[in-house]
C-alpha positions in Angstrom: 6.6 3.0 15.5 4.8 5.0 18.5 7.5 7.4 20.5 5.7 8.1 23.8 3.2 6.2 25.9 4.1 2.8 28.1 4.3 0.6 25.2 6.5 -1.8 24.0 7.1 -2.1 20.5 8.1 -5.4 18.5 9.3 -4.6 15.0 7.2 -7.2 12.5 8.4 -7.0 9.0 8.5 -4.1 6.0 6.6 -3.8 3.4 6.6 -1.9 0.2 3.9 -0.2 -1.3 3.7 0.8 -5.0 1.5 2.8 -7.9 -1.2 0.9 -9.1 -4.2 1.1 -11.7 -6.3 -1.3 -13.4 -5.6 -2.6 -16.8 -9.2 -1.3 -17.3 -8.5 1.9 -16.0 -5.9 2.4 -18.6 -7.7 1.1 -21.4 -9.9 4.1 -21.2 -8.1 6.8 -19.9 -4.2 5.9 -21.7 -0.7 4.6 -20.2 1.2 6.2 -17.5 4.8 6.1 -18.2 5.8 9.3 -16.1 5.0 11.2 -12.8 3.5 14.1 -15.2 1.0 11.9 -16.6 -1.1 11.7 -13.7 -2.1 15.3 -14.5 -5.9 15.8 -14.8 -6.7 11.7 -13.7 -8.1 10.7 -10.8 -5.9 9.5 -7.4 -7.6 7.0 -5.1 -6.2 7.7 -1.7 -6.9 8.3 1.7 -9.2 11.1 4.2 -6.4 13.1 5.0 -7.7 13.6 8.5 -7.4 9.8 9.6 -3.6 9.6 8.6 -2.5 9.5 12.2 1.4 9.6 11.1 3.3 11.4 9.0 4.9 8.0 7.3 1.3 7.1 6.1 1.0 10.4 3.9 1.7 9.1 0.5 -0.3 11.3 -1.0 2.4 14.0 -1.1 4.0 12.2 -4.0 1.4 13.8 -6.3 1.1 17.3 -5.0 3.5 18.5 -8.3 0.9 17.3 -10.6 -2.4 18.7 -10.9 -5.2 15.4 -10.3 -8.4 14.9 -8.6 -9.0 13.1 -5.6 -11.3 9.8 -4.3 -10.4 10.0 -0.5 -11.5 6.3 1.1 -11.1 6.0 5.1 -9.7 2.3 4.8 -6.9 0.3 2.4 -9.4 -1.5 1.6 -11.8 1.1 -0.1 -8.9 2.0 -1.6 -7.9 -1.3 -3.0 -11.4 -2.0 -4.4 -11.8 1.6 -6.2 -8.5 0.9 -8.3 -9.5 -2.5 -9.1 -12.6 -1.3 -10.2 -11.4 0.8 -12.4 -12.1 4.3 -10.3 -8.1 5.6 -10.7 -4.9 5.6 -9.6 -3.9 4.5 -6.2 -0.6 3.7 -3.8 -1.7 0.0 -2.4 0.7 -2.4 -0.6 2.2 -4.3 -2.7 1.6 -7.7 -1.2 -1.8 -7.2 -1.9 -1.6 -5.7 -5.3 0.3 -8.3 -6.5 -2.9 -11.1 -5.9 -5.3 -9.1 -8.0 -3.6 -9.6 -11.8 -5.8 -7.0 -13.2 -3.6 -4.5 -11.4 -0.6 -2.9 -13.1 2.5 -1.5 -10.9 2.9 2.1 -12.8 6.0 4.5 -12.3 8.3 1.6 -10.3 11.0 5.0 -9.2 7.7 5.6 -6.8 8.4 3.2 -4.1 7.5 3.1 -0.3 8.8 1.1 2.6 7.3 1.0 6.1 7.2 -1.3 8.8 4.7 -3.1 11.0 5.0 -2.9 14.4 3.1 -5.4 17.2 2.4 -2.9 20.1 1.2 -3.6 23.8 0.9 -1.5 26.6 3.5 -2.3 29.2 1.2 -2.9 31.7 -0.3 -6.3 30.2 2.5 -7.4 28.3 3.7 -10.1 30.5 -0.2 -11.7 30.6 -0.2 -14.9 29.3 -3.0 -14.4 27.1 -1.3 -11.6 25.3 1.9 -12.9 24.7 0.4 -16.3 23.5 -1.4 -13.8 20.9 1.5 -11.5 20.4 3.3 -14.9 19.7 1.0 -16.1 17.1 0.9 -13.0 15.3 4.5 -12.6 14.9 4.9 -16.7 14.0 2.5 -15.9 11.3 4.2 -12.6 10.4 7.8 -14.6 10.0 6.3 -17.0 7.7 5.0 -14.7 5.4 7.9 -11.8 5.8 9.0 -12.5 1.7 5.4 -11.3 0.6 5.7 -8.4 2.3 8.6 -6.6 0.8 8.2 -7.7 -2.7 9.9 -5.5 -5.3 7.3 -5.8 -8.7 8.6 -5.0 -12.0 5.8 -2.8 -14.4 4.0 -4.6 -16.4 3.4 -3.6 -20.1 0.4 -1.2 -20.1 -0.6 -2.6 -23.8 -3.5 -5.5 -24.5 -0.7 -8.5 -23.8 1.1 -9.0 -20.6 4.0 -11.2 -20.7 3.8 -14.5 -20.5 3.9 -15.5 -16.4 2.2 -11.6 -15.7 
């Protein structure tokens, strides 16, 4: 949530993120059961200079292990690199769960953040602005349950449990 400026913030919803890797990546490099198992692996992450809020600095959890970094300027780039088997990444749970080739790892490493809809105070009462805000807020309200999924770790072997 912005803390400065003539802005009006409206909380849309919370969302969660977790650590993921592609099944193919794990088959090539071995299972990951603890944070220590990340040592020597490639972590797909953000470009530090583009992180505009300390709340979005997820890489900090990996600072204690020696790992290589692949920096992507967008969350879409990070998702695609992890899906392609490029490494391990912290991804939005609601987006990652749509891709069965991804495995949720290290369930103890989970992040909860919030989406905010922010408008400058000078334009917030314009009908076109209010119409767009109401549309976005309504769409998020309808889908709210899907933003805060708390997935269960899936086994990393060749077979996934039924329904996974």
